[in-house]
C-alpha positions as CSV (number, residue, x, y, z in Angstrom):
1,M,91.1,109.2,97.5
2,R,93.6,109.1,100.9
3,Y,94.4,111.7,102.9
4,A,98.2,113.0,105.0
5,I,99.4,116.0,106.5
6,D,103.1,117.0,105.6
7,I,104.9,118.6,108.0
8,P,108.2,120.6,107.9
9,N,111.6,118.8,109.6
10,F,112.0,122.5,111.3
11,G,110.5,125.1,113.9
12,D,108.3,123.5,116.3
13,F,108.3,119.9,113.9
14,A,112.3,119.8,114.6
15,D,111.8,118.3,117.8
16,P,111.4,114.2,117.1
17,R,109.2,114.3,120.6
18,V,106.9,116.8,119.1
19,T,106.7,115.2,115.4
20,A,106.1,112.1,117.2
21,D,103.0,113.4,119.1
22,V,101.7,115.4,116.2
23,A,101.4,112.2,114.1
24,R,99.8,110.3,116.8
25,E,97.0,112.9,117.3
26,A,96.9,112.5,112.8
27,E,96.4,108.9,113.3
28,A,94.1,109.7,115.6
29,A,91.9,111.9,113.6
30,G,91.5,109.7,110.6
31,W,94.6,110.6,108.4
32,D,96.3,107.9,106.2
33,A,99.7,109.5,106.2
34,V,102.3,111.7,107.7
35,W,105.0,113.2,105.5
36,V,108.1,114.8,106.6
37,W,110.0,117.5,104.3
38,D,113.9,117.5,104.0
39,H,115.9,120.6,104.1
40,V,119.2,121.4,105.6
41,W,119.3,125.3,105.8
42,R,115.6,126.7,103.7
43,D,114.7,129.5,106.4
44,E,117.2,131.8,108.4
45,G,117.4,131.4,112.2
46,V,115.2,128.4,112.6
47,P,116.2,124.9,114.2
48,Y,116.3,121.7,111.8
49,G,115.5,118.1,112.8
50,D,117.2,115.3,110.6
51,P,113.9,114.2,108.5
52,W,114.3,110.0,109.1
53,I,115.3,110.4,112.9
54,L,112.0,112.3,112.9
55,L,110.3,109.3,110.6
56,A,111.4,106.6,112.8
57,A,110.1,108.5,116.0
58,I,106.8,108.9,113.9
59,A,107.0,104.8,113.1
60,L,107.2,104.4,116.7
61,A,104.2,106.2,117.6
62,T,101.8,104.7,115.4
63,S,100.7,101.4,113.8
64,R,98.6,102.4,110.8
65,I,99.6,105.4,108.8
66,R,102.1,105.2,106.5
67,L,105.0,107.5,106.4
68,G,107.9,108.9,104.4
69,P,110.3,111.7,103.2
70,M,108.1,113.9,100.8
71,V,110.4,114.7,99.2
72,T,114.1,113.9,100.0
73,P,116.5,115.4,97.1
74,L,118.2,111.6,96.0
75,P,121.0,113.9,94.0
76,R,122.1,115.4,97.6
77,R,122.8,111.7,99.4
78,R,124.3,108.7,98.5
79,P,121.9,106.4,96.5
80,W,122.8,103.1,98.5
81,I,122.7,105.1,101.6
82,V,118.7,106.4,101.7
83,A,118.3,102.3,100.1
84,R,119.6,101.3,103.5
85,E,117.9,104.0,105.6
86,A,114.4,102.9,103.9
87,V,114.5,99.9,104.2
88,T,115.8,100.3,107.9
89,L,111.8,102.6,108.4
90,D,110.1,100.1,106.4
91,H,110.9,97.2,109.0
92,L,110.5,99.5,112.0
93,S,107.4,100.3,110.5
94,G,106.0,97.1,109.7
95,G,105.8,98.2,105.4
96,R,104.5,101.4,105.9
97,V,107.6,103.6,104.1
98,T,106.3,105.6,100.8
99,L,109.5,107.3,99.2
100,G,109.1,111.0,97.9
101,L,111.8,111.9,95.4
102,G,112.9,114.8,94.1
103,L,115.8,117.3,92.2
104,G,115.8,119.3,95.9
105,S,115.5,122.7,96.4
106,P,115.9,125.6,97.1
107,L,119.4,126.4,95.1
108,K,121.2,127.5,98.4
109,E,120.9,124.0,99.6
110,F,123.2,122.8,97.6
111,A,125.4,125.8,96.4
112,N,126.6,127.2,99.8
113,F,127.4,123.4,100.7
114,G,129.3,122.8,98.2
115,E,126.8,120.2,96.6
116,E,126.3,120.1,92.4
117,S,123.7,122.3,91.5
118,D,123.2,122.1,87.8
119,Q,119.7,120.7,87.9
120,K,120.8,118.6,84.4
121,I,123.3,116.8,86.4
122,R,121.1,116.5,89.4
123,A,118.8,114.9,87.1
124,A,121.1,112.3,85.7
125,K,122.5,111.7,89.2
126,L,118.2,111.0,90.4
127,D,117.7,108.7,87.6
128,E,121.0,106.7,88.2
129,G,120.0,106.9,92.0
130,L,116.4,105.4,91.2
131,E,118.5,102.2,89.2
132,I,120.5,102.2,92.6
133,L,117.7,101.7,94.9
134,A,115.4,99.1,92.9
135,R,119.2,96.8,92.2
136,C,119.6,97.5,96.3
137,W,115.9,96.7,97.6
138,S,116.4,93.3,95.2
139,G,118.7,91.7,97.6
140,E,120.9,90.5,95.1
141,R,124.7,90.9,94.3
142,F,125.1,93.4,91.7
143,S,127.3,95.8,90.2
144,Y,126.4,99.3,88.8
145,H,128.5,102.0,86.6
146,G,127.1,105.1,85.5
147,A,128.8,108.7,84.7
148,H,128.0,109.5,88.5
149,Y,127.7,106.4,90.8
150,Q,129.8,103.4,90.7
151,L,129.0,100.0,92.8
152,D,131.2,97.0,92.7
153,D,129.6,93.4,93.8
154,V,127.5,94.5,96.1
155,Q,124.7,93.2,98.0
156,F,122.6,94.6,100.3
157,L,119.8,92.9,103.1
158,P,117.6,92.4,103.9
159,V,114.7,93.0,101.8
160,P,112.0,95.5,102.3
161,V,109.2,94.1,104.1
162,Q,106.7,95.4,101.1
163,P,107.5,93.7,98.2
164,R,108.4,97.1,96.9
165,I,109.0,100.3,98.9
166,P,106.4,102.2,97.1
167,I,108.8,105.6,95.2
168,W,107.1,108.8,94.3
169,V,109.3,111.7,92.0
170,A,108.3,115.3,92.2
171,A,107.4,116.9,89.0
172,T,106.8,120.0,87.6
173,W,103.7,120.7,85.4
174,P,104.0,120.8,82.7
175,V,107.6,119.9,82.0
176,P,107.6,116.6,80.3
177,A,110.7,115.2,81.7
178,P,109.9,114.6,84.8
179,F,107.0,113.1,84.4
180,R,108.7,110.7,82.0
181,R,110.5,109.6,85.1
182,A,107.8,109.5,87.3
183,A,105.8,107.4,84.9
184,R,108.8,104.5,85.3
185,V,108.1,104.4,89.6
186,D,104.7,104.6,91.6
187,G,103.5,107.7,91.4
188,T,104.2,111.3,91.3
189,W,103.4,115.1,94.0
190,P,103.4,117.6,90.6
191,L,103.9,120.8,91.5
192,R,103.2,123.9,89.0
193,R,105.1,126.1,87.7
194,N,104.0,129.4,85.1
195,P,105.9,130.2,82.2
196,D,108.2,133.1,84.0
197,K,109.0,129.9,86.7
198,T,106.7,131.3,89.0
199,A,104.7,128.5,91.0
200,A,100.9,128.5,90.6
201,P,98.4,126.3,92.1
202,L,97.4,122.8,90.6
203,T,93.8,122.5,89.4
204,P,91.5,120.0,88.4
205,D,92.1,120.4,84.8
206,D,96.0,119.8,85.6
207,V,95.2,116.6,87.8
208,R,93.4,115.4,84.5
209,A,95.9,116.2,81.9
210,I,98.5,114.3,84.5
211,R,96.4,111.5,84.3
212,R,96.1,111.3,80.6
213,L,99.6,111.7,80.3
214,M,100.6,108.5,82.8
215,G,98.2,106.4,80.6
216,E,100.1,107.6,77.5
217,L,103.8,107.2,79.0
218,R,103.4,104.2,81.2
219,S,103.8,100.7,80.1
220,T,101.6,98.7,83.2
221,T,98.3,98.7,84.5
222,E,99.9,99.1,87.9
223,P,98.4,101.7,89.9
224,F,100.1,105.0,89.9
225,D,99.5,107.2,92.4
226,I,98.9,111.3,92.1
227,L,99.0,113.6,95.1
228,V,98.0,116.8,94.8
229,H,98.6,119.4,98.5
230,G,96.8,122.4,99.3
231,A,95.1,123.8,102.7
232,T,91.8,123.7,103.8
233,P,89.5,124.7,107.1
234,A,89.4,123.5,110.5
235,N,86.1,124.7,111.2
236,D,84.1,124.6,107.9
237,A,83.8,120.1,106.9
238,T,81.7,120.4,104.1
239,A,83.8,123.4,102.4
240,A,87.2,120.9,103.0
241,A,85.7,118.2,101.7
242,A,84.7,119.7,98.9
243,A,88.3,121.4,97.8
244,A,89.2,117.9,98.1
245,R,86.6,115.9,95.8
246,E,87.5,118.3,92.9
247,F,90.6,116.5,92.8
248,A,89.5,113.3,93.4
249,D,87.0,113.8,90.5
250,A,90.1,114.7,88.6
251,G,91.8,111.4,89.1
252,A,94.0,112.3,92.3
253,T,94.6,109.5,94.7
254,W,96.1,111.9,97.8
255,W,95.2,114.8,99.2
256,T,97.9,116.1,101.3
257,E,97.2,118.8,104.1
258,R,99.8,121.5,104.0
259,I,100.5,121.8,107.8
260,N,103.2,124.6,108.0
261,S,103.8,128.5,109.5
262,A,102.2,130.1,106.4
263,R,99.0,129.2,107.6
264,G,99.3,130.1,111.0
265,S,100.5,129.4,114.4
266,F,101.4,125.6,115.8
267,A,98.2,126.1,117.7
268,D,96.5,126.5,114.8
269,M,98.4,123.9,112.8
270,R,97.4,121.2,115.7
271,R,94.2,122.3,115.3
272,R,94.0,121.6,111.9
273,I,94.9,118.2,112.4
274,Q,92.6,117.4,115.2
275,A,89.9,118.2,113.3
276,G,90.8,114.9,110.5
277,P,90.9,114.9,106.9
278,P,88.5,116.7,104.4
279,R,86.8,113.3,103.3
């Protein structure tokens, strides 16, 4: 298992200089990645930073850790622009990008800006966007004609530093459709929803079920990442490691530590990062 932190792109973390300092501390403390949220307007009365600029600051401040948006709502963006941003970041970081994609939430980030809010349409746009990303990164000239996107005789260069930028798709367990989509890429960030639509913590048994399902759905033997997230204490390394190990034993490949104001102050969060991953 590898270990990451995820940080919001708002509040204290909206400042790219602060974000760069935090990423530097995370790398020094032994974390394997820093993920950045992608929100436009989620919480009232707080400043927001552009996630791609924050990620560029992280790339320049570090040399080892992976980085990427976790997750960016592709239906809210033009896929070819995301393709260009991701490749540029991949070159800037020396091939350390993982691209997290999803439908996006909350709904007001779409509806209040005149964007498409119908989930089925956003899902269709995400599927088309995934195909466009792959075609852009191939470096070959191509055209694409879908229900939502039209590209004619285009070519994108340079290609990524990595043979292929890994893509992880957010999915809601136990809804099957998002996992069929995830099975076509390199990994998934599953979240759990109760029958009444409320959020619930993912369990190790959920991870085992997801791992079995991926084995059934995937047509390749290439590695597949399953990311889980949670909160572990800064002052009890044994308890922190035990919490993460449960999910590693179940088949998760990444533990992501939640770093946000819901857990405590900015100073509290920096102390958790400096304490290092729950290995």
